[in-house]
C-alpha positions, 0 to 999 in steps of 0.5 A: 380739553382732555380729549383734545390733549389726547389727540395732540399727543397721538398726532405728535407720537405719529409724527415722531414715528414718521420722523424715525422711518428711514427714507427709501432711496433707489439703487444706483443702477435703478434708472439704467435697468428701468430704461433697459426694460422699457427699451426691451418692451417697446418693439412689441408695443410699436407693432400695433396689432399682434398675433394674439390680438388677431385671434381674439374672439372680439376680432373673430366675432367682428369678422363674422358679422362683417362677413354676414352683412356682405352676404345678406346684401348680396342675397338681397340684390341678387335674389330677383330681377328688378321689378318695375313700378307698375307690377309692385303697385299691382302687388300691393293693390291685390294684397290690400283687396285681399285684406280688406275685401273679405266677407268677414269685413263686409258686415262692418261695411254694411252697417257703416253704410246703414248709418249714412 
């Protein structure tokens, strides 16, 4: 009980100190000054992107990426004349025959043929 009485005494002492603190009140011109300050700041916030935002590194990096994407797209479409489907399939067939028709792989083909 002694501990409980000490806590209650501390609480009552703290509440008395809080009651003695004078209340904070705003000056009579506070609202007028606040509204004037808000009005002076509004035109800058209404304009959207300011000059400092336009020169920021993020915007510059975004513009650079956009230009690179456009340039790479143009290079891809303007690189060569469009190929016909038969020439594309012929190129693929040659590529597969070179990859899988080499003498190094013929050993494995012969072994699999013997096992049949």
